[in-house]
C-alpha positions as CSV (number, residue, x, y, z in Angstrom):
1,M,63.8,230.0,160.4
2,A,65.5,231.0,163.6
3,D,63.2,233.9,164.6
4,K,59.6,235.0,163.9
5,V,59.6,237.5,161.0
6,V,57.4,240.6,160.9
7,P,56.7,241.1,157.2
8,R,55.8,244.8,157.5
9,Q,58.6,247.1,158.5
10,V,58.3,250.9,159.0
11,A,61.2,253.3,158.7
12,R,61.4,257.0,159.2
13,L,62.8,259.2,156.5
14,G,66.5,259.8,157.0
15,R,66.9,257.2,159.7
16,T,68.6,253.7,159.6
17,V,66.7,250.5,159.3
18,R,67.8,246.9,159.6
19,L,66.0,243.9,158.1
20,Q,66.9,240.6,159.6
21,C,67.4,237.3,157.7
22,P,67.0,234.7,160.5
23,V,67.9,231.7,158.4
24,E,70.2,229.0,159.7
25,G,71.5,225.8,158.1
26,D,74.3,223.3,157.9
27,P,76.4,224.2,156.0
28,P,75.8,228.0,156.6
29,P,73.7,229.3,153.7
30,L,74.7,232.1,151.3
31,T,72.3,235.0,151.3
32,M,71.2,237.4,148.6
33,W,69.0,240.4,149.0
34,T,66.7,241.9,146.3
35,K,64.5,245.0,146.3
36,D,61.5,244.9,144.0
37,G,63.2,242.1,142.0
38,R,66.6,243.9,141.6
39,T,69.7,242.4,143.3
40,I,71.3,244.6,146.0
41,H,75.0,244.7,145.5
42,S,78.0,246.8,146.7
43,G,77.2,249.6,144.3
44,W,74.2,250.6,146.5
45,S,76.2,252.9,148.8
46,R,73.6,253.2,151.5
47,F,72.9,249.5,151.6
48,R,75.1,247.1,153.5
49,V,74.6,243.3,153.3
50,L,75.6,241.9,156.7
51,P,75.7,238.3,158.0
52,Q,72.7,239.0,160.2
53,G,70.6,240.9,157.5
54,L,70.4,244.1,155.5
55,K,71.2,247.6,156.8
56,V,69.9,250.7,155.0
57,K,71.3,254.1,156.1
58,Q,69.6,257.5,155.6
59,V,66.4,256.0,154.4
60,E,64.7,257.8,151.5
61,R,61.2,257.6,150.2
62,E,62.3,255.5,147.2
63,D,63.6,252.9,149.6
64,A,60.1,251.7,150.2
65,G,59.2,248.5,148.5
66,V,59.4,244.7,148.8
67,Y,62.7,243.2,150.1
68,V,63.5,239.5,149.8
69,C,66.3,237.7,151.5
70,K,67.1,234.4,149.7
71,A,69.3,231.9,151.6
72,T,70.8,229.0,149.7
73,N,73.1,226.1,150.6
74,G,73.7,222.7,149.0
75,F,70.4,221.3,150.2
76,G,68.0,224.0,149.1
77,S,66.9,227.6,149.5
78,L,64.5,229.7,151.6
79,S,63.2,233.2,151.2
80,V,62.2,235.8,153.7
81,N,60.0,238.7,152.5
82,Y,59.6,242.2,153.9
83,T,57.5,245.2,152.9
84,L,59.2,248.4,153.9
85,V,57.1,251.5,154.5
86,V,58.9,254.9,154.7
87,L,57.2,257.7,156.7
88,D,58.1,261.4,156.7
89,D,60.0,262.4,159.8
90,I,58.2,265.7,160.4
91,S,57.9,267.3,163.8
92,P,54.3,268.0,165.1
93,G,55.0,271.8,164.9
94,K,55.7,271.6,161.2
95,E,52.7,269.3,160.6
96,S,50.4,272.0,162.1
97,L,51.3,274.7,159.5
98,G,48.5,275.7,157.3
99,P,44.8,276.9,157.5
100,D,43.8,273.6,159.2
101,S,46.3,273.9,162.0
102,S,45.2,273.7,165.6
103,S,45.9,277.4,166.2
104,G,43.0,278.2,164.0
105,G,44.8,281.3,162.6
106,Q,45.5,282.2,159.0
107,E,48.8,280.9,157.6
108,D,51.5,283.6,158.0
109,P,53.8,283.4,154.9
110,A,56.5,285.2,156.9
111,S,56.5,282.4,159.5
112,Q,57.1,279.7,156.9
113,Q,60.6,278.5,156.4
114,W,60.8,277.8,152.7
115,A,63.7,275.8,151.4
116,R,64.5,275.5,147.7
117,P,65.2,271.9,146.4
118,R,68.6,270.3,146.8
119,F,70.0,267.0,145.6
120,T,70.5,264.7,148.6
121,Q,72.7,262.1,146.9
122,P,75.2,264.0,144.8
123,S,77.7,261.2,145.0
124,K,75.4,259.0,142.9
125,M,75.1,261.8,140.3
126,R,78.8,262.3,139.5
127,R,78.7,260.0,136.5
128,R,76.7,262.0,134.0
129,V,77.9,260.3,130.8
130,I,76.8,256.6,130.6
131,A,77.4,254.0,127.9
132,R,75.3,250.8,127.9
133,P,75.0,248.0,125.4
134,V,71.8,247.2,123.6
135,G,69.4,245.2,125.8
136,S,70.9,246.3,129.1
137,S,69.4,248.7,131.6
138,V,70.3,252.0,133.3
139,R,69.0,253.9,136.3
140,L,69.2,257.7,136.5
141,K,68.9,259.3,139.9
142,C,67.8,262.8,141.0
143,V,66.9,262.4,144.6
144,A,66.1,265.8,146.1
145,S,64.5,267.4,149.2
146,G,63.0,270.8,150.0
147,H,60.1,272.6,151.6
148,P,57.5,272.4,150.5
149,R,58.1,269.0,149.0
150,P,59.4,269.5,145.5
151,D,58.1,267.9,142.3
152,I,60.2,266.3,139.6
153,T,59.8,266.3,135.8
154,W,61.9,264.1,133.4
155,M,62.7,265.2,129.9
156,K,64.6,263.7,127.0
157,D,66.4,266.1,124.6
158,D,64.4,269.0,126.2
159,Q,61.0,267.3,125.6
160,A,58.7,265.8,128.1
161,L,59.4,262.1,128.4
162,T,56.6,259.9,127.2
163,R,57.9,256.5,128.0
164,P,56.1,254.5,130.7
165,E,59.1,254.8,133.0
166,A,58.3,258.6,133.4
167,A,54.9,257.7,134.9
168,E,56.1,255.5,137.7
169,P,54.5,255.6,141.2
170,R,55.4,258.5,143.4
171,K,57.8,256.4,145.6
172,K,60.0,255.8,142.6
173,K,59.7,259.2,140.9
174,W,63.3,260.2,141.9
175,T,64.8,257.5,139.8
176,L,64.3,257.0,136.1
177,S,64.8,253.3,135.1
178,L,65.4,252.5,131.4
179,K,65.2,248.8,130.7
180,N,65.9,246.8,127.6
181,L,67.8,249.7,126.0
182,R,67.5,250.3,122.2
183,P,69.7,252.5,120.0
184,E,66.9,255.2,119.9
185,D,67.1,255.5,123.6
186,S,70.4,257.4,123.3
187,G,70.2,261.1,124.2
188,K,70.2,263.6,127.0
189,Y,68.0,263.0,130.0
190,T,67.2,265.9,132.3
191,C,65.5,266.0,135.7
192,R,63.9,269.2,136.8
193,V,63.1,269.5,140.5
194,S,61.0,272.5,141.7
195,N,58.9,273.9,144.5
196,R,57.7,277.3,145.6
197,A,61.2,278.3,146.7
198,G,63.0,277.5,143.5
199,A,64.1,274.8,141.0
200,I,67.2,272.8,140.1
201,N,68.0,270.4,137.3
202,A,70.6,267.8,136.3
203,T,71.4,266.2,132.9
204,Y,72.6,262.8,132.0
205,K,74.0,261.7,128.6
206,V,73.1,258.1,127.7
207,D,74.8,256.3,124.8
208,V,73.3,253.0,123.8
209,I,76.0,250.9,122.0
210,Q,75.0,248.6,119.2
211,R,77.3,245.6,119.3
212,T,77.4,242.2,117.6
213,R,76.6,239.1,119.5
214,S,79.7,237.2,120.7
215,K,80.5,234.2,122.9
216,P,80.7,234.7,126.7
217,V,83.8,236.1,128.4
218,L,84.8,235.1,131.9
219,T,85.7,238.4,133.7
220,G,87.8,239.0,136.8
221,T,90.1,236.4,138.3
222,H,87.6,233.8,139.4
223,P,87.6,230.9,139.9
224,V,90.8,230.9,141.9
225,N,92.8,228.1,143.5
226,T,91.4,227.3,146.9
227,T,92.4,225.3,150.0
228,V,89.9,223.9,152.5
229,D,90.2,221.9,155.7
230,F,88.9,218.3,155.8
231,G,85.2,218.5,156.5
232,G,85.1,222.2,155.9
233,T,83.0,224.4,153.5
234,T,84.3,226.4,150.6
235,S,83.0,227.8,147.2
236,F,84.1,228.7,143.8
237,Q,82.5,231.6,141.9
238,C,82.4,232.5,138.3
239,K,81.5,235.8,136.6
240,V,80.5,235.7,133.0
241,R,79.8,238.6,130.7
242,S,77.5,237.8,127.8
243,D,75.1,239.7,125.5
244,V,72.4,237.2,126.4
245,K,71.9,235.2,129.5
246,P,74.4,232.4,129.4
247,V,74.4,228.8,130.6
248,I,76.9,228.5,133.4
249,Q,78.0,224.9,134.2
250,W,80.6,223.6,136.7
251,L,82.8,220.5,135.8
252,K,85.2,218.4,137.8
253,R,88.1,216.5,136.2
254,V,88.0,212.8,136.5
255,E,91.3,211.6,138.0
256,Y,93.1,208.7,136.4
257,G,91.7,205.4,137.5
258,A,88.4,206.8,138.7
259,E,86.6,206.7,135.4
260,G,84.4,203.8,136.4
261,R,82.9,205.8,139.3
262,H,80.8,208.1,137.1
263,N,78.0,207.1,134.8
264,S,78.7,209.8,132.2
265,T,81.6,212.1,131.5
266,I,82.4,214.7,128.8
267,D,85.7,215.6,127.1
268,V,87.1,219.1,127.4
269,G,90.6,219.8,126.1
270,G,91.3,216.1,125.8
271,Q,90.5,215.3,129.4
272,K,87.4,213.7,131.0
273,F,85.1,215.7,133.2
274,V,82.0,215.0,135.2
275,V,79.1,217.6,135.2
276,L,78.3,219.0,138.7
277,P,74.9,220.3,139.9
278,T,74.7,224.0,139.3
279,G,72.7,226.6,141.4
280,D,71.0,229.8,140.3
281,V,72.6,232.2,137.9
282,W,72.4,235.8,139.2
283,S,72.3,238.8,136.9
284,R,74.3,241.9,137.9
285,P,73.6,245.5,137.0
286,D,76.8,245.7,134.9
287,G,75.4,243.2,132.5
288,S,77.4,240.2,133.8
289,Y,76.2,237.0,135.4
290,L,77.4,235.3,138.6
291,N,77.2,231.7,139.7
292,K,78.7,230.0,142.7
293,L,79.7,226.3,143.4
294,L,79.3,225.4,147.0
295,I,81.4,222.5,148.4
296,T,80.4,221.2,151.9
297,R,82.0,218.6,154.1
298,A,85.1,218.5,151.9
299,R,86.8,215.2,151.5
300,Q,89.9,214.0,149.7
301,D,87.6,212.9,146.8
302,D,86.6,216.6,146.3
303,A,90.2,217.7,145.6
304,G,91.2,218.3,142.0
305,M,90.6,220.5,139.0
306,Y,87.3,222.4,138.6
307,I,86.1,224.2,135.5
308,C,83.6,227.0,135.1
309,L,82.0,226.8,131.7
310,G,80.0,229.7,130.3
311,A,78.1,229.2,127.0
312,N,75.6,230.8,124.8
313,T,74.5,230.4,121.2
314,M,77.7,232.0,119.9
315,G,80.2,229.7,121.7
316,Y,81.7,229.1,125.1
317,S,84.6,230.0,127.4
318,F,86.0,228.3,130.4
319,R,88.5,228.7,133.2
320,S,89.9,226.2,135.6
321,A,91.0,226.3,139.3
322,F,92.2,223.7,141.7
323,L,90.8,222.6,145.1
324,T,93.2,221.3,147.8
325,V,91.7,219.4,150.7
326,L,94.0,219.2,153.8
327,P,94.4,215.8,155.4
328,D,92.0,214.8,158.2
329,P,93.8,215.7,161.5
330,K,91.7,213.1,163.4
331,P,91.3,209.9,161.4
332,P,88.1,208.1,162.4
333,G,89.8,204.8,163.3
334,P,92.7,202.4,162.7
335,P,93.5,201.7,159.0
336,V,91.5,198.9,157.5
337,A,93.5,195.7,156.8
338,S,94.2,195.0,153.2
339,S,92.5,192.0,151.4
340,S,95.7,189.9,151.6
341,S,95.8,190.1,155.4
342,A,92.0,190.3,156.0
343,T,91.8,186.6,156.8
344,S,94.9,186.4,159.2
345,L,94.3,185.5,162.8
346,P,94.7,188.0,165.7
347,W,98.2,188.0,167.3
348,P,96.9,186.5,170.7
349,V,95.6,183.5,168.8
350,V,98.8,183.2,166.8
351,I,100.9,183.1,170.0
352,G,98.5,181.1,172.1
353,I,98.0,178.1,169.8
354,P,101.7,177.1,169.6
355,A,102.2,177.7,173.3
356,G,99.2,175.5,174.1
357,A,100.4,172.8,171.8
358,V,103.9,172.8,173.5
359,F,102.3,172.6,176.9
360,I,100.0,169.7,176.0
361,L,102.9,167.9,174.3
362,G,105.1,168.3,177.4
363,T,102.4,167.1,179.7
364,L,101.8,164.1,177.5
365,L,105.5,163.2,177.4
366,L,105.8,163.5,181.2
367,W,102.8,161.3,181.7
368,L,104.2,158.6,179.4
369,C,107.6,158.8,181.2
370,Q,105.9,158.3,184.6
371,A,103.7,155.5,183.3
372,Q,106.6,153.5,181.9
373,K,108.7,153.5,185.0
374,K,109.5,149.9,186.3
375,P,110.0,148.9,190.0
376,C,113.5,149.1,191.4
377,T,115.4,145.8,191.0
378,P,117.0,144.8,194.4
379,A,120.8,144.7,194.4
380,P,122.7,141.7,195.5
381,A,122.8,141.0,199.2
382,P,125.2,143.2,201.1
383,P,128.6,141.7,201.7
384,L,129.9,140.7,205.0
385,P,131.5,143.3,207.1
386,G,135.0,144.0,205.9
387,H,134.3,142.3,202.6
388,R,134.0,144.3,199.3
389,P,132.7,142.8,196.2
390,P,135.0,143.1,193.2
391,G,134.8,146.3,191.4
392,T,133.4,148.2,194.4
393,A,135.1,151.5,195.3
394,R,135.5,152.7,198.8
395,D,135.1,156.2,200.1
396,R,138.3,157.1,201.8
397,S,136.6,159.7,203.9
398,G,134.5,157.0,205.5
399,D,133.7,153.3,205.5
400,K,130.8,153.5,203.1
401,D,131.1,151.6,199.8
402,L,130.4,153.5,196.6
403,P,128.5,152.0,193.6
404,S,130.6,150.2,191.2
405,L,131.8,152.1,188.1
406,A,130.1,149.4,186.0
407,A,126.7,150.2,187.4
408,L,127.1,154.0,186.8
409,S,128.3,153.4,183.2
410,A,125.8,150.6,182.3
411,G,124.4,152.7,179.5
412,P,121.4,154.9,178.8
413,G,118.3,154.2,180.8
414,V,120.1,152.9,183.9
415,G,120.1,154.9,187.1
416,L,120.2,154.4,190.9
417,C,117.5,154.8,193.4
418,E,117.2,154.0,197.1
419,E,114.8,151.5,198.5
420,H,112.6,152.9,201.2
421,G,113.5,151.0,204.3
422,S,115.5,151.6,207.4
423,P,117.6,154.8,207.1
424,A,120.4,153.1,209.0
425,A,120.8,150.4,206.3
426,P,120.3,152.0,202.8
427,H,120.7,149.6,200.0
428,P,121.4,150.8,196.5
429,T,119.0,149.7,193.8
430,V,119.0,150.1,190.0
431,V,116.0,151.6,188.1
432,V,115.6,151.0,184.3
433,A,113.5,153.7,182.5
434,P,113.0,154.6,178.8
435,D,115.6,156.6,177.1
436,L,113.1,159.5,176.9
437,C,113.1,159.9,180.7
438,N,116.7,161.1,180.6
439,F,115.5,164.3,178.9
440,M,112.7,165.1,181.3
């Protein structure tokens, strides 16, 4: 409940009154208004059901009563009750007329403004010939005004009506309600409205049709194909006409491969369906019944075929519709890895392990190469000045002797190094290392 509710509401005759329905919910609830147990629908011309509540225009005396707003969503329902009291909107001057007035004078007939009765809702009286099936109901209206306040008398076939409906409380006297109609209720119903200034009357012809019981019939176009956003709210509705109150049930087709997700399914037309929870079945004045299926926080699993099934003791009828759920524009996270790749290592580990192994192996090889080096072997004593050993080449650009070609081509693992000594007298030396060192 969003606001505090004042259960007793007062309205002036002929004015407009608004009754709030301060109910909130997630998902937003569906609201239904009733007056004295009867559902308020679009056929009530002065009544308007709004998202914020109920609006009643040109309030009449018969509008007084108990109003209930019932709000329902997928998690439950809540009711808000009002008692509407209608007061006459009479100015103080008119209220003072009569022998008990404050002026103390005798009532002057010449000063009184008499007004003969008149019907105030002629638009609701245009349909004078009414046909209804056995067991249904009908309401005959003769709302009138005048001065002084007129009285009304109901008759059937020119005789005073003796049914209990004719002795209703004063606030309902302008409407004759005939419930649970029988064939003998057929006839002409006349309302006679009169006061001191005159009288008027209106006649209705009621024909009660005797018909055989039959299976329910789905009327209108509902349910219809519907599209909803991912996470959104939508509903299917189903209108069923039946001689007796039907059982209305919603079914959802089980998609191929998903049979194991449901404990129990039923077969309809050779296909498997799962039974869905069903809300209240609302009766309508035209003898039909209405039921709605609410879908909240729609997911891809909610997409598919839905069936409205109406059944009674004589049989059943059904109609299907499809729900399309649009893809989620904002996925909650990265896709989950499949079972085949669920045990694979992250890519930094995949790259780091081989790189580390190569680094360790290279370091180990370098260490082995350095550890196996042998000290340089001294070369033969230098020759005397001007004397070259056999096989020694001479640099033509200077007087330095070059290493012999045999020393350079001695084979793998043989190289030259200089012995650390006097820079003025370098002596070539030969170093023998493992073959692996040639690759480092």
